[in-house]
C-alpha positions in Angstrom: 0.0 -0.1 0.1 1.3 3.4 -0.9 2.2 5.9 1.8 0.2 9.2 1.9 2.2 12.3 1.5 1.2 15.5 3.3 2.2 19.2 3.1 2.2 21.8 5.7 -0.3 24.8 5.2 -0.2 27.0 8.1 -0.6 24.9 11.2 -2.2 22.1 9.4 -1.2 19.0 7.4 -3.1 18.5 4.4 -3.0 15.4 2.2 -1.1 16.0 -1.0 -3.8 14.4 -3.4 -3.6 14.4 -7.0 -6.6 13.2 -9.5 -6.1 10.8 -12.2 -4.3 12.6 -15.1 -2.8 15.4 -13.2 0.8 15.9 -13.7 1.1 18.5 -11.0 1.3 21.4 -13.7 -1.3 24.0 -13.1 -3.5 24.4 -16.1 -4.9 27.7 -17.5 -7.7 28.9 -15.5 -11.3 28.2 -16.7 -12.8 30.7 -19.2 -15.8 32.8 -18.8 -18.1 30.3 -20.7 -16.9 27.4 -18.7 -17.5 29.3 -15.4 -21.0 30.2 -16.5 -21.8 26.6 -17.6 -20.4 25.3 -13.9 -22.9 27.8 -12.4 -25.6 26.6 -14.7 -24.9 22.8 -13.7 -24.6 23.6 -10.0 -27.8 25.6 -9.8 -30.0 23.9 -12.3 -28.8 20.2 -12.7 -27.1 19.2 -9.3 -27.4 15.6 -9.9 -25.7 15.9 -13.3 -22.9 18.2 -11.8 -22.1 16.1 -8.9 -22.1 12.9 -11.2 -19.7 14.5 -13.5 -17.4 15.8 -10.4 -17.3 12.5 -8.8 -16.4 10.6 -12.1 -13.8 13.1 -12.9 -15.4 14.2 -16.2 -16.4 17.8 -15.0 -13.2 19.6 -15.8 -12.9 18.3 -19.3 -16.8 19.1 -19.9 -16.3 22.6 -18.8 -13.1 23.3 -20.8 -14.9 21.8 -23.9 -17.8 24.2 -23.6 -15.6 27.0 -22.7 -13.7 26.3 -26.1 -16.8 25.7 -28.3 -18.6 28.9 -26.9 -15.5 31.2 -27.4 -14.8 29.7 -31.0 -18.3 30.3 -32.0 -18.4 34.0 -30.5 -15.4 34.7 -32.3 -16.8 33.3 -35.8 -20.0 35.0 -35.2 -18.5 38.4 -34.4 -16.3 38.1 -37.5 -19.1 37.3 -39.7 -21.3 40.3 -38.6 -18.2 42.6 -39.0 -17.6 41.2 -42.5 -21.5 41.6 -43.5 -21.6 45.1 -42.1 -18.4 46.4 -43.4 -16.8 47.0 -40.1 -13.2 46.8 -40.8 -9.9 48.6 -40.0 -10.8 51.5 -42.3 -13.8 52.3 -40.3 -12.0 51.9 -37.0 -9.5 54.5 -38.5 -12.1 56.7 -39.6 -14.8 56.3 -36.7 -13.1 54.7 -33.6 -16.4 55.1 -31.5 -18.7 53.8 -34.2 -16.3 50.8 -34.7 -16.4 50.2 -30.8 -20.0 50.5 -30.5 -20.5 48.0 -33.5 -18.2 45.4 -32.3 -19.8 45.7 -28.8 -23.3 45.1 -30.4 -22.1 42.2 -32.4 -20.4 40.8 -29.5 -23.6 41.0 -27.4 -25.6 39.3 -30.2 -22.9 36.5 -30.5 -22.9 36.0 -26.7 -26.7 35.6 -26.5 -26.9 33.1 -29.1 -24.0 31.1 -27.7 -25.5 31.1 -24.2 -28.6 29.7 -25.4 -27.4 27.2 -27.8 -24.2 25.9 -25.9 -23.9 26.9 -22.3 -27.4 26.9 -21.1 -28.4 23.7 -23.0 
């Protein structure tokens, strides 16, 4: 049987546990859409959230959702910019108009992605 290692944190000895597949390297933090999905699962689908957490599938699921959602938002914003002729020339000519248009496109894209991917 393997010996359990501990690390000292303040006055306490904490077990030094690692989940399967962890190599000790800290991964990138979870993005906006992954955190939103996590909150959604915790609040609306407690059983599913707990099951995924206990079987070790939650982290991969959240990262997958985060990546899909971010790629979809980027793609939709790029398409909307192209359709509405919002380009670098407009940015140089009318910065505030460009920012307003891009913010509007981003809000539209996020609304679609949240309904189709994150809160599904």
